[in-house]
mmCIF file as gemmi writes it, N, C-alpha and C atoms, coordinates in Angstrom:
data_model
loop_
_atom_site.group_PDB
_atom_site.id
_atom_site.type_symbol
_atom_site.label_atom_id
_atom_site.label_alt_id
_atom_site.label_comp_id
_atom_site.label_asym_id
_atom_site.label_entity_id
_atom_site.label_seq_id
_atom_site.pdbx_PDB_ins_code
_atom_site.Cartn_x
_atom_site.Cartn_y
_atom_site.Cartn_z
_atom_site.occupancy
_atom_site.B_iso_or_equiv
_atom_site.pdbx_formal_charge
_atom_site.auth_seq_id
_atom_site.auth_asym_id
_atom_site.pdbx_PDB_model_num
ATOM 1 N N . UNK Axp A 1 ? 3.652 -17.063 4.806 1 0 ? 1 A 1
ATOM 2 C CA . UNK Axp A 1 ? 3.514 -15.725 4.415 1 0 ? 1 A 1
ATOM 3 C C . UNK Axp A 1 ? 3.121 -15.177 3.251 1 0 ? 1 A 1
ATOM 4 N N . UNK Axp A 2 ? 2.722 -13.979 2.854 1 0 ? 2 A 1
ATOM 5 C CA . UNK Axp A 2 ? 2.175 -13.553 1.374 1 0 ? 2 A 1
ATOM 6 C C . UNK Axp A 2 ? 3.063 -13.061 0.177 1 0 ? 2 A 1
ATOM 7 N N . UNK Axp A 3 ? 2.451 -13.463 -0.93 1 0 ? 3 A 1
ATOM 8 C CA . UNK Axp A 3 ? 3.301 -13.342 -2.197 1 0 ? 3 A 1
ATOM 9 C C . UNK Axp A 3 ? 3.009 -11.379 -2.539 1 0 ? 3 A 1
ATOM 10 N N . UNK Axp A 4 ? 3.465 -10.787 -3.189 1 0 ? 4 A 1
ATOM 11 C CA . UNK Axp A 4 ? 3.053 -9.758 -3.116 1 0 ? 4 A 1
ATOM 12 C C . UNK Axp A 4 ? 3.149 -9.295 -4.485 1 0 ? 4 A 1
ATOM 13 N N . UNK Axp A 5 ? 2.31 -8.066 -5.81 1 0 ? 5 A 1
ATOM 14 C CA . UNK Axp A 5 ? 1.912 -7.932 -6.979 1 0 ? 5 A 1
ATOM 15 C C . UNK Axp A 5 ? 2.012 -6.758 -6.836 1 0 ? 5 A 1
ATOM 16 N N . UNK Axp A 6 ? 2.356 -5.897 -7.685 1 0 ? 6 A 1
ATOM 17 C CA . UNK Axp A 6 ? 2.038 -4.559 -7.88 1 0 ? 6 A 1
ATOM 18 C C . UNK Axp A 6 ? 1.95 -3.855 -8.868 1 0 ? 6 A 1
ATOM 19 N N . UNK Axp A 7 ? 0.623 -3.369 -8.765 1 0 ? 7 A 1
ATOM 20 C CA . UNK Axp A 7 ? -0.039 -2.093 -9.947 1 0 ? 7 A 1
ATOM 21 C C . UNK Axp A 7 ? 1.121 -1.35 -10.773 1 0 ? 7 A 1
ATOM 22 N N . UNK Axp A 8 ? 1.163 -0.718 -11.885 1 0 ? 8 A 1
ATOM 23 C CA . UNK Axp A 8 ? 2.014 -0.308 -12.811 1 0 ? 8 A 1
ATOM 24 C C . UNK Axp A 8 ? 1.637 1.456 -11.867 1 0 ? 8 A 1
ATOM 25 N N . UNK Axp A 9 ? 0.844 1.511 -11.466 1 0 ? 9 A 1
ATOM 26 C CA . UNK Axp A 9 ? 0.978 3.442 -11.046 1 0 ? 9 A 1
ATOM 27 C C . UNK Axp A 9 ? 1.403 3.385 -9.882 1 0 ? 9 A 1
ATOM 28 N N . UNK Axp A 10 ? 1.92 2.058 -8.942 1 0 ? 10 A 1
ATOM 29 C CA . UNK Axp A 10 ? 2.607 2.017 -7.546 1 0 ? 10 A 1
ATOM 30 C C . UNK Axp A 10 ? 4.049 1.455 -8.471 1 0 ? 10 A 1
ATOM 31 N N . UNK Axp A 11 ? 4.588 0.884 -9.171 1 0 ? 11 A 1
ATOM 32 C CA . UNK Axp A 11 ? 5.702 0.81 -9.435 1 0 ? 11 A 1
ATOM 33 C C . UNK Axp A 11 ? 6.364 2.215 -9.904 1 0 ? 11 A 1
ATOM 34 N N . UNK Axp A 12 ? 5.781 2.784 -11.171 1 0 ? 12 A 1
ATOM 35 C CA . UNK Axp A 12 ? 6.042 4.281 -11.344 1 0 ? 12 A 1
ATOM 36 C C . UNK Axp A 12 ? 6.238 5.321 -9.773 1 0 ? 12 A 1
ATOM 37 N N . UNK Axp A 13 ? 5.841 5.017 -9.241 1 0 ? 13 A 1
ATOM 38 C CA . UNK Axp A 13 ? 6.096 5.981 -7.791 1 0 ? 13 A 1
ATOM 39 C C . UNK Axp A 13 ? 7.422 5.411 -7.576 1 0 ? 13 A 1
ATOM 40 N N . UNK Axp A 14 ? 7.292 4.22 -7.181 1 0 ? 14 A 1
ATOM 41 C CA . UNK Axp A 14 ? 8.195 3.672 -6.045 1 0 ? 14 A 1
ATOM 42 C C . UNK Axp A 14 ? 9.085 3.819 -6.857 1 0 ? 14 A 1
ATOM 43 N N . UNK Axp A 15 ? 9.732 4.033 -8.411 1 0 ? 15 A 1
ATOM 44 C CA . UNK Axp A 15 ? 10.809 3.558 -8.726 1 0 ? 15 A 1
ATOM 45 C C . UNK Axp A 15 ? 11.257 4.907 -8.47 1 0 ? 15 A 1
ATOM 46 N N . UNK Axp A 16 ? 10.807 6.182 -8.919 1 0 ? 16 A 1
ATOM 47 C CA . UNK Axp A 16 ? 11.293 7.617 -8.508 1 0 ? 16 A 1
ATOM 48 C C . UNK Axp A 16 ? 11.589 8.089 -7.294 1 0 ? 16 A 1
ATOM 49 N N . UNK Axp A 17 ? 11.361 6.803 -6.277 1 0 ? 17 A 1
ATOM 50 C CA . UNK Axp A 17 ? 11.717 7.377 -5.165 1 0 ? 17 A 1
ATOM 51 C C . UNK Axp A 17 ? 13.431 7.211 -4.542 1 0 ? 17 A 1
ATOM 52 N N . UNK Axp A 18 ? 14.004 7.758 -3.905 1 0 ? 18 A 1
ATOM 53 C CA . UNK Axp A 18 ? 15.749 7.868 -3.228 1 0 ? 18 A 1
ATOM 54 C C . UNK Axp A 18 ? 16.153 6.512 -3.01 1 0 ? 18 A 1
ATOM 55 N N . UNK Axp A 19 ? 17.007 5.59 -2.974 1 0 ? 19 A 1
ATOM 56 C CA . UNK Axp A 19 ? 17.682 4.69 -2.614 1 0 ? 19 A 1
ATOM 57 C C . UNK Axp A 19 ? 17.462 4.709 -1.329 1 0 ? 19 A 1
ATOM 58 N N . UNK Axp A 20 ? 17.157 5.15 -0.021 1 0 ? 20 A 1
ATOM 59 C CA . UNK Axp A 20 ? 16.994 5.416 1.546 1 0 ? 20 A 1
ATOM 60 C C . UNK Axp A 20 ? 15.725 5.522 1.679 1 0 ? 20 A 1
ATOM 61 N N . UNK Axp A 21 ? 14.95 5.842 0.684 1 0 ? 21 A 1
ATOM 62 C CA . UNK Axp A 21 ? 13.563 6.066 0.683 1 0 ? 21 A 1
ATOM 63 C C . UNK Axp A 21 ? 12.781 4.627 0.465 1 0 ? 21 A 1
ATOM 64 N N . UNK Axp A 22 ? 13.429 3.627 -0.608 1 0 ? 22 A 1
ATOM 65 C CA . UNK Axp A 22 ? 12.906 2.538 -0.735 1 0 ? 22 A 1
ATOM 66 C C . UNK Axp A 22 ? 13.45 1.37 0.256 1 0 ? 22 A 1
ATOM 67 N N . UNK Axp A 23 ? 14.206 1.448 1.002 1 0 ? 23 A 1
ATOM 68 C CA . UNK Axp A 23 ? 14.469 0.841 1.505 1 0 ? 23 A 1
ATOM 69 C C . UNK Axp A 23 ? 13.83 0.87 3.161 1 0 ? 23 A 1
ATOM 70 N N . UNK Axp A 24 ? 13.091 2.461 3.061 1 0 ? 24 A 1
ATOM 71 C CA . UNK Axp A 24 ? 11.865 2.593 4.884 1 0 ? 24 A 1
ATOM 72 C C . UNK Axp A 24 ? 10.433 2.059 3.782 1 0 ? 24 A 1
ATOM 73 N N . UNK Axp A 25 ? 10.249 1.906 2.339 1 0 ? 25 A 1
ATOM 74 C CA . UNK Axp A 25 ? 9.443 1.52 1.8 1 0 ? 25 A 1
ATOM 75 C C . UNK Axp A 25 ? 8.861 -0.094 2.173 1 0 ? 25 A 1
ATOM 76 N N . UNK Axp A 26 ? 10.519 -0.801 1.697 1 0 ? 26 A 1
ATOM 77 C CA . UNK Axp A 26 ? 10.436 -1.931 1.451 1 0 ? 26 A 1
ATOM 78 C C . UNK Axp A 26 ? 10.241 -2.435 3.037 1 0 ? 26 A 1
ATOM 79 N N . UNK Axp A 27 ? 10.368 -1.5 4.448 1 0 ? 27 A 1
ATOM 80 C CA . UNK Axp A 27 ? 9.656 -2.074 5.738 1 0 ? 27 A 1
ATOM 81 C C . UNK Axp A 27 ? 9.015 -2.026 5.957 1 0 ? 27 A 1
ATOM 82 N N . UNK Axp A 28 ? 7.832 -0.876 4.688 1 0 ? 28 A 1
ATOM 83 C CA . UNK Axp A 28 ? 6.475 -1.207 4.932 1 0 ? 28 A 1
ATOM 84 C C . UNK Axp A 28 ? 5.937 -1.711 4.321 1 0 ? 28 A 1
ATOM 85 N N . UNK Axp A 29 ? 6.217 -2.734 3.188 1 0 ? 29 A 1
ATOM 86 C CA . UNK Axp A 29 ? 6.317 -3.315 2.988 1 0 ? 29 A 1
ATOM 87 C C . UNK Axp A 29 ? 5.83 -5.132 3.571 1 0 ? 29 A 1
ATOM 88 N N . UNK Axp A 30 ? 7.213 -4.935 4.103 1 0 ? 30 A 1
ATOM 89 C CA . UNK Axp A 30 ? 7.327 -6.446 4.923 1 0 ? 30 A 1
ATOM 90 C C . UNK Axp A 30 ? 6.59 -6.133 6.324 1 0 ? 30 A 1
ATOM 91 N N . UNK Axp A 31 ? 6.275 -4.962 6.385 1 0 ? 31 A 1
ATOM 92 C CA . UNK Axp A 31 ? 5.07 -4.558 8.093 1 0 ? 31 A 1
ATOM 93 C C . UNK Axp A 31 ? 3.691 -5.331 7.364 1 0 ? 31 A 1
ATOM 94 N N . UNK Axp A 32 ? 3.125 -5.11 6.232 1 0 ? 32 A 1
ATOM 95 C CA . UNK Axp A 32 ? 2.111 -5.426 5.362 1 0 ? 32 A 1
ATOM 96 C C . UNK Axp A 32 ? 1.835 -6.808 4.913 1 0 ? 32 A 1
ATOM 97 N N . UNK Axp A 33 ? 2.924 -7.432 4.697 1 0 ? 33 A 1
ATOM 98 C CA . UNK Axp A 33 ? 3.387 -9.04 4.652 1 0 ? 33 A 1
ATOM 99 C C . UNK Axp A 33 ? 3.029 -9.281 5.672 1 0 ? 33 A 1
ATOM 100 N N . UNK Axp A 34 ? 3.92 -9.22 6.816 1 0 ? 34 A 1
ATOM 101 C CA . UNK Axp A 34 ? 3.858 -10.138 8.156 1 0 ? 34 A 1
ATOM 102 C C . UNK Axp A 34 ? 2.619 -10.486 8.914 1 0 ? 34 A 1
ATOM 103 N N . UNK Axp A 35 ? 1.838 -8.24 8.749 1 0 ? 35 A 1
ATOM 104 C CA . UNK Axp A 35 ? 0.27 -8.964 9.493 1 0 ? 35 A 1
ATOM 105 C C . UNK Axp A 35 ? -0.886 -7.982 8.212 1 0 ? 35 A 1
ATOM 106 N N . UNK Axp A 36 ? -1.281 -8.767 7.168 1 0 ? 36 A 1
ATOM 107 C CA . UNK Axp A 36 ? -1.84 -7.817 6.07 1 0 ? 36 A 1
ATOM 108 C C . UNK Axp A 36 ? -2.986 -7.684 6.483 1 0 ? 36 A 1
ATOM 109 N N . UNK Axp A 37 ? -3.586 -6.937 7.844 1 0 ? 37 A 1
ATOM 110 C CA . UNK Axp A 37 ? -4.767 -6.307 8.55 1 0 ? 37 A 1
ATOM 111 C C . UNK Axp A 37 ? -4.257 -5.074 9.554 1 0 ? 37 A 1
ATOM 112 N N . UNK Axp A 38 ? -2.462 -5.101 9.271 1 0 ? 38 A 1
ATOM 113 C CA . UNK Axp A 38 ? -1.972 -3.952 10.082 1 0 ? 38 A 1
ATOM 114 C C . UNK Axp A 38 ? -3.186 -2.552 9.546 1 0 ? 38 A 1
ATOM 115 N N . UNK Axp A 39 ? -3.412 -2.69 8.058 1 0 ? 39 A 1
ATOM 116 C CA . UNK Axp A 39 ? -3.846 -1.148 7.528 1 0 ? 39 A 1
ATOM 117 C C . UNK Axp A 39 ? -5.241 -1.045 8.134 1 0 ? 39 A 1
ATOM 118 N N . UNK Axp A 40 ? -5.522 -0.113 7.65 1 0 ? 40 A 1
ATOM 119 C CA . UNK Axp A 40 ? -7.166 0.259 8.004 1 0 ? 40 A 1
ATOM 120 C C . UNK Axp A 40 ? -7.989 -0.083 6.621 1 0 ? 40 A 1
ATOM 121 N N . UNK Axp A 41 ? -9.311 -0.962 6.54 1 0 ? 41 A 1
ATOM 122 C CA . UNK Axp A 41 ? -10.135 -1.132 5.452 1 0 ? 41 A 1
ATOM 123 C C . UNK Axp A 41 ? -11.069 0.238 4.956 1 0 ? 41 A 1
ATOM 124 N N . UNK Axp A 42 ? -10.689 0.668 4.117 1 0 ? 42 A 1
ATOM 125 C CA . UNK Axp A 42 ? -11.835 1.626 3.923 1 0 ? 42 A 1
ATOM 126 C C . UNK Axp A 42 ? -13.384 1.056 3.596 1 0 ? 42 A 1
ATOM 127 N N . UNK Axp A 43 ? -14.012 2.13 3.193 1 0 ? 43 A 1
ATOM 128 C CA . UNK Axp A 43 ? -15.299 1.97 3.13 1 0 ? 43 A 1
ATOM 129 C C . UNK Axp A 43 ? -15.625 2.279 1.816 1 0 ? 43 A 1
ATOM 130 N N . UNK Axp A 44 ? -17.606 2.046 1.408 1 0 ? 44 A 1
ATOM 131 C CA . UNK Axp A 44 ? -17.743 3.329 0.057 1 0 ? 44 A 1
ATOM 132 C C . UNK Axp A 44 ? -17.167 2.488 -1.193 1 0 ? 44 A 1
ATOM 133 N N . UNK Axp A 45 ? -16.507 3.581 -1.805 1 0 ? 45 A 1
ATOM 134 C CA . UNK Axp A 45 ? -16.25 3.582 -3.369 1 0 ? 45 A 1
ATOM 135 C C . UNK Axp A 45 ? -14.539 2.39 -3.247 1 0 ? 45 A 1
ATOM 136 N N . UNK Axp A 46 ? -14.159 2.7 -2.154 1 0 ? 46 A 1
ATOM 137 C CA . UNK Axp A 46 ? -13.07 1.669 -1.973 1 0 ? 46 A 1
ATOM 138 C C . UNK Axp A 46 ? -12.756 0.56 -0.627 1 0 ? 46 A 1
ATOM 139 N N . UNK Axp A 47 ? -14.213 -0.175 -0.974 1 0 ? 47 A 1
ATOM 140 C CA . UNK Axp A 47 ? -14.474 -1.457 0.147 1 0 ? 47 A 1
ATOM 141 C C . UNK Axp A 47 ? -13.395 -2.375 -0.771 1 0 ? 47 A 1
ATOM 142 N N . UNK Axp A 48 ? -12.997 -2.903 0.47 1 0 ? 48 A 1
ATOM 143 C CA . UNK Axp A 48 ? -11.438 -3.941 0.163 1 0 ? 48 A 1
ATOM 144 C C . UNK Axp A 48 ? -10.239 -3.559 -0.552 1 0 ? 48 A 1
ATOM 145 N N . UNK Axp A 49 ? -10.645 -2.388 -0.337 1 0 ? 49 A 1
ATOM 146 C CA . UNK Axp A 49 ? -8.934 -1.475 0.151 1 0 ? 49 A 1
ATOM 147 C C . UNK Axp A 49 ? -8.675 -1.01 1.277 1 0 ? 49 A 1
ATOM 148 N N . UNK Axp A 50 ? -7.367 -1.463 2.006 1 0 ? 50 A 1
ATOM 149 C CA . UNK Axp A 50 ? -6.714 -1.31 2.793 1 0 ? 50 A 1
ATOM 150 C C . UNK Axp A 50 ? -5.768 -0.512 2.725 1 0 ? 50 A 1
ATOM 151 N N . UNK Axp A 51 ? -5.696 0.717 3.512 1 0 ? 51 A 1
ATOM 152 C CA . UNK Axp A 51 ? -4.518 1.456 3.659 1 0 ? 51 A 1
ATOM 153 C C . UNK Axp A 51 ? -3.597 2.178 5.121 1 0 ? 51 A 1
ATOM 154 N N . UNK Axp A 52 ? -2.264 1.798 4.974 1 0 ? 52 A 1
ATOM 155 C CA . UNK Axp A 52 ? -1.183 1.503 6.422 1 0 ? 52 A 1
ATOM 156 C C . UNK Axp A 52 ? -0.354 2.871 5.651 1 0 ? 52 A 1
ATOM 157 N N . UNK Axp A 53 ? -0.371 3.963 7.338 1 0 ? 53 A 1
ATOM 158 C CA . UNK Axp A 53 ? 0.123 5.212 7.067 1 0 ? 53 A 1
ATOM 159 C C . UNK Axp A 53 ? 1.464 4.832 7.974 1 0 ? 53 A 1
ATOM 160 N N . UNK Axp A 54 ? 2.453 5.305 7.368 1 0 ? 54 A 1
ATOM 161 C CA . UNK Axp A 54 ? 3.816 4.989 7.472 1 0 ? 54 A 1
ATOM 162 C C . UNK Axp A 54 ? 4.732 6.679 7.499 1 0 ? 54 A 1
ATOM 163 N N . UNK Axp A 55 ? 6.069 6.397 8.117 1 0 ? 55 A 1
ATOM 164 C CA . UNK Axp A 55 ? 6.387 8.084 8.15 1 0 ? 55 A 1
ATOM 165 C C . UNK Axp A 55 ? 7.707 8.081 7.193 1 0 ? 55 A 1
ATOM 166 N N . UNK Axp A 56 ? 7.681 8.723 6.14 1 0 ? 56 A 1
ATOM 167 C CA . UNK Axp A 56 ? 9.169 8.609 4.604 1 0 ? 56 A 1
ATOM 168 C C . UNK Axp A 56 ? 9.59 10.356 4.471 1 0 ? 56 A 1
ATOM 169 N N . UNK Axp A 57 ? 10.376 10.344 5.411 1 0 ? 57 A 1
ATOM 170 C CA . UNK Axp A 57 ? 11.147 11.862 5.319 1 0 ? 57 A 1
ATOM 171 C C . UNK Axp A 57 ? 10.383 12.915 6.307 1 0 ? 57 A 1
ATOM 172 N N . UNK Axp A 58 ? 10.289 12.014 7.305 1 0 ? 58 A 1
ATOM 173 C CA . UNK Axp A 58 ? 8.844 13.335 8.161 1 0 ? 58 A 1
ATOM 174 C C . UNK Axp A 58 ? 7.793 13.504 7.881 1 0 ? 58 A 1
ATOM 175 N N . UNK Axp A 59 ? 7.244 12.772 6.554 1 0 ? 59 A 1
ATOM 176 C CA . UNK Axp A 59 ? 5.738 13.035 6.43 1 0 ? 59 A 1
ATOM 177 C C . UNK Axp A 59 ? 5.551 11.858 6.298 1 0 ? 59 A 1
ATOM 178 N N . UNK Axp A 60 ? 3.815 11.866 6.33 1 0 ? 60 A 1
ATOM 179 C CA . UNK Axp A 60 ? 3.024 9.894 6.65 1 0 ? 60 A 1
ATOM 180 C C . UNK Axp A 60 ? 2.73 9.892 5.546 1 0 ? 60 A 1
ATOM 181 N N . UNK Axp A 61 ? 3.308 9.072 4.798 1 0 ? 61 A 1
ATOM 182 C CA . UNK Axp A 61 ? 2.475 8.365 3.343 1 0 ? 61 A 1
ATOM 183 C C . UNK Axp A 61 ? 2.128 7.328 3.481 1 0 ? 61 A 1
ATOM 184 N N . UNK Axp A 62 ? 0.936 7.363 2.892 1 0 ? 62 A 1
ATOM 185 C CA . UNK Axp A 62 ? -0.291 6.296 2.762 1 0 ? 62 A 1
ATOM 186 C C . UNK Axp A 62 ? 0.43 5.184 1.494 1 0 ? 62 A 1
ATOM 187 N N . UNK Axp A 63 ? -0.194 4.125 2.099 1 0 ? 63 A 1
ATOM 188 C CA . UNK Axp A 63 ? -0.092 2.417 0.771 1 0 ? 63 A 1
ATOM 189 C C . UNK Axp A 63 ? -0.902 2.043 0.426 1 0 ? 63 A 1
ATOM 190 N N . UNK Axp A 64 ? -1.482 1.981 -0.349 1 0 ? 64 A 1
ATOM 191 C CA . UNK Axp A 64 ? -2.795 1.275 -0.354 1 0 ? 64 A 1
ATOM 192 C C . UNK Axp A 64 ? -2.903 -0.123 -1.07 1 0 ? 64 A 1
ATOM 193 N N . UNK Axp A 65 ? -3.319 -1.093 -0.831 1 0 ? 65 A 1
ATOM 194 C CA . UNK Axp A 65 ? -3.019 -2.9 -0.762 1 0 ? 65 A 1
ATOM 195 C C . UNK Axp A 65 ? -4.372 -3.263 -1.038 1 0 ? 65 A 1
ATOM 196 N N . UNK Axp A 66 ? -4.232 -3.909 -1.801 1 0 ? 66 A 1
ATOM 197 C CA . UNK Axp A 66 ? -5.489 -5.086 -1.676 1 0 ? 66 A 1
ATOM 198 C C . UNK Axp A 66 ? -4.961 -6.591 -1.185 1 0 ? 66 A 1
ATOM 199 N N . UNK Axp A 67 ? -6.126 -7.2 -1.527 1 0 ? 67 A 1
ATOM 200 C CA . UNK Axp A 67 ? -5.51 -8.888 -0.443 1 0 ? 67 A 1
ATOM 201 C C . UNK Axp A 67 ? -6.596 -9.209 -1.601 1 0 ? 67 A 1
ATOM 202 N N . UNK Axp A 68 ? -6.212 -10.633 -1.772 1 0 ? 68 A 1
ATOM 203 C CA . UNK Axp A 68 ? -6.468 -11.682 -2.755 1 0 ? 68 A 1
ATOM 204 C C . UNK Axp A 68 ? -6.447 -13.191 -2.506 1 0 ? 68 A 1
ATOM 205 N N . UNK Axp A 69 ? -6.858 -13.72 -2.918 1 0 ? 69 A 1
ATOM 206 C CA . UNK Axp A 69 ? -8.149 -13.551 -3.621 1 0 ? 69 A 1
ATOM 207 C C . UNK Axp A 69 ? -9.539 -13.124 -2.589 1 0 ? 69 A 1
ATOM 208 N N . UNK Axp A 70 ? -9.473 -12.873 -1.202 1 0 ? 70 A 1
ATOM 209 C CA . UNK Axp A 70 ? -10.17 -12.458 -0.689 1 0 ? 70 A 1
ATOM 210 C C . UNK Axp A 70 ? -9.352 -12.1 0.952 1 0 ? 70 A 1
ATOM 211 N N . UNK Axp A 71 ? -10.29 -11.148 1.731 1 0 ? 71 A 1
ATOM 212 C CA . UNK Axp A 71 ? -10.031 -11.104 2.69 1 0 ? 71 A 1
ATOM 213 C C . UNK Axp A 71 ? -9.351 -12.035 4.149 1 0 ? 71 A 1
ATOM 214 N N . UNK Axp A 72 ? -10.664 -13.351 3.936 1 0 ? 72 A 1
ATOM 215 C CA . UNK Axp A 72 ? -10.446 -14.023 5.091 1 0 ? 72 A 1
ATOM 216 C C . UNK Axp A 72 ? -9.18 -15.054 4.93 1 0 ? 72 A 1
ATOM 217 N N . UNK Axp A 73 ? -9.121 -15.466 3.582 1 0 ? 73 A 1
ATOM 218 C CA . UNK Axp A 73 ? -7.975 -15.936 3.52 1 0 ? 73 A 1
ATOM 219 C C . UNK Axp A 73 ? -6.792 -14.847 2.701 1 0 ? 73 A 1
ATOM 220 N N . UNK Axp A 74 ? -5.905 -14.341 3.015 1 0 ? 74 A 1
ATOM 221 C CA . UNK Axp A 74 ? -5.218 -13.793 1.772 1 0 ? 74 A 1
ATOM 222 C C . UNK Axp A 74 ? -4.473 -14.621 1.15 1 0 ? 74 A 1
ATOM 223 N N . UNK Axp A 75 ? -4.165 -14.482 -0.288 1 0 ? 75 A 1
ATOM 224 C CA . UNK Axp A 75 ? -2.794 -15.235 -0.695 1 0 ? 75 A 1
ATOM 225 C C . UNK Axp A 75 ? -1.522 -14.09 -1.032 1 0 ? 75 A 1
ATOM 226 N N . UNK Axp A 76 ? -1.889 -13.547 -1.407 1 0 ? 76 A 1
ATOM 227 C CA . UNK Axp A 76 ? -1.338 -12.499 -2.139 1 0 ? 76 A 1
ATOM 228 C C . UNK Axp A 76 ? -1.967 -11.053 -1.82 1 0 ? 76 A 1
ATOM 229 N N . UNK Axp A 77 ? -0.677 -9.965 -1.453 1 0 ? 77 A 1
ATOM 230 C CA . UNK Axp A 77 ? -1.223 -8.593 -1.542 1 0 ? 77 A 1
ATOM 231 C C . UNK Axp A 77 ? -0.797 -7.787 -2.939 1 0 ? 77 A 1
ATOM 232 N N . UNK Axp A 78 ? -1.58 -7.292 -3.054 1 0 ? 78 A 1
ATOM 233 C CA . UNK Axp A 78 ? -1.713 -6.299 -4.609 1 0 ? 78 A 1
ATOM 234 C C . UNK Axp A 78 ? -1.055 -5.365 -4.099 1 0 ? 78 A 1
ATOM 235 N N . UNK Axp A 79 ? -0.529 -3.883 -4.123 1 0 ? 79 A 1
ATOM 236 C CA . UNK Axp A 79 ? 0.563 -2.498 -3.942 1 0 ? 79 A 1
ATOM 237 C C . UNK Axp A 79 ? -0.344 -1.979 -5.131 1 0 ? 79 A 1
ATOM 238 N N . UNK Axp A 80 ? -0.937 -1.089 -4.32 1 0 ? 80 A 1
ATOM 239 C CA . UNK Axp A 80 ? -2.269 -0.11 -5.64 1 0 ? 80 A 1
ATOM 240 C C . UNK Axp A 80 ? -1.911 0.975 -5.352 1 0 ? 80 A 1
ATOM 241 N N . UNK Axp A 81 ? -1.655 1.919 -4.445 1 0 ? 81 A 1
ATOM 242 C CA . UNK Axp A 81 ? -1.069 3.031 -4.319 1 0 ? 81 A 1
ATOM 243 C C . UNK Axp A 81 ? 0.21 3.36 -3.821 1 0 ? 81 A 1
ATOM 244 N N . UNK Axp A 82 ? 0.407 5.051 -3.603 1 0 ? 82 A 1
ATOM 245 C CA . UNK Axp A 82 ? 1.219 4.983 -2.501 1 0 ? 82 A 1
ATOM 246 C C . UNK Axp A 82 ? 1.776 7.166 -2.363 1 0 ? 82 A 1
ATOM 247 N N . UNK Axp A 83 ? 2.124 7.379 -1.693 1 0 ? 83 A 1
ATOM 248 C CA . UNK Axp A 83 ? 1.891 8.799 -1.831 1 0 ? 83 A 1
ATOM 249 C C . UNK Axp A 83 ? 1.426 9.485 -0.411 1 0 ? 83 A 1
ATOM 250 N N . UNK Axp A 84 ? 1.591 10.825 -0.713 1 0 ? 84 A 1
ATOM 251 C CA . UNK Axp A 84 ? 0.912 11.836 0.568 1 0 ? 84 A 1
ATOM 252 C C . UNK Axp A 84 ? -0.321 11.806 0.192 1 0 ? 84 A 1
ATOM 253 N N . UNK Axp A 85 ? -1.174 12.299 1.874 1 0 ? 85 A 1
ATOM 254 C CA . UNK Axp A 85 ? -2.735 11.803 1.989 1 0 ? 85 A 1
ATOM 255 C C . UNK Axp A 85 ? -3.358 12.833 1.092 1 0 ? 85 A 1
ATOM 256 N N . UNK Axp A 86 ? -2.617 14.251 0.047 1 0 ? 86 A 1
ATOM 257 C CA . UNK Axp A 86 ? -3.307 14.667 -0.111 1 0 ? 86 A 1
ATOM 258 C C . UNK Axp A 86 ? -3.725 14.041 -2.078 1 0 ? 86 A 1
ATOM 259 N N . UNK Axp A 87 ? -5.433 14.377 -2.102 1 0 ? 87 A 1
ATOM 260 C CA . UNK Axp A 87 ? -5.224 13.612 -3.607 1 0 ? 87 A 1
ATOM 261 C C . UNK Axp A 87 ? -5.571 11.944 -3.697 1 0 ? 87 A 1
ATOM 262 N N . UNK Axp A 88 ? -4.766 11.211 -2.501 1 0 ? 88 A 1
ATOM 263 C CA . UNK Axp A 88 ? -4.486 9.985 -3.172 1 0 ? 88 A 1
ATOM 264 C C . UNK Axp A 88 ? -5.872 8.96 -2.787 1 0 ? 88 A 1
ATOM 265 N N . UNK Axp A 89 ? -6.369 9.402 -2.314 1 0 ? 89 A 1
ATOM 266 C CA . UNK Axp A 89 ? -7.841 8.797 -2.535 1 0 ? 89 A 1
ATOM 267 C C . UNK Axp A 89 ? -8.857 8.885 -3.774 1 0 ? 89 A 1
ATOM 268 N N . UNK Axp A 90 ? -8.478 10.383 -4.522 1 0 ? 90 A 1
ATOM 269 C CA . UNK Axp A 90 ? -9.224 10.481 -5.634 1 0 ? 90 A 1
ATOM 270 C C . UNK Axp A 90 ? -8.427 9.865 -6.591 1 0 ? 90 A 1
ATOM 271 N N . UNK Axp A 91 ? -7.111 9.679 -6.366 1 0 ? 91 A 1
ATOM 272 C CA . UNK Axp A 91 ? -6.431 9.015 -7.316 1 0 ? 91 A 1
ATOM 273 C C . UNK Axp A 91 ? -6.912 6.904 -7.255 1 0 ? 91 A 1
ATOM 274 N N . UNK Axp A 92 ? -6.288 7.165 -6.561 1 0 ? 92 A 1
ATOM 275 C CA . UNK Axp A 92 ? -7.306 5.55 -6.302 1 0 ? 92 A 1
ATOM 276 C C . UNK Axp A 92 ? -8.055 4.911 -6.773 1 0 ? 92 A 1
ATOM 277 N N . UNK Axp A 93 ? -9.308 5.717 -6.571 1 0 ? 93 A 1
ATOM 278 C CA . UNK Axp A 93 ? -10.636 5.603 -7.369 1 0 ? 93 A 1
ATOM 279 C C . UNK Axp A 93 ? -10.529 5.899 -8.87 1 0 ? 93 A 1
ATOM 280 N N . UNK Axp A 94 ? -9.585 6.328 -9.567 1 0 ? 94 A 1
ATOM 281 C CA . UNK Axp A 94 ? -9.86 6.351 -10.465 1 0 ? 94 A 1
ATOM 282 C C . UNK Axp A 94 ? -8.839 4.632 -11.008 1 0 ? 94 A 1
């Protein structure tokens, strides 16, 4: 199983979630850790970034992560971002 780490921007967003929503987020992270290729890999500027979509309060939420050291033999999943689709990819590019 993969180890997990998170960027400060991910931690900032996750910290603001309601405890009930944090459980849903934890389930999504466990799904990613069980199968790191469950998300879709992005192309272009975001090559190497995977995005897993799940429902949070009846709204589709995106969880962005990267596999380290590389995607062929991942040892760690780095959680990059969390949020709704609106402006999500613009925030990731920054």
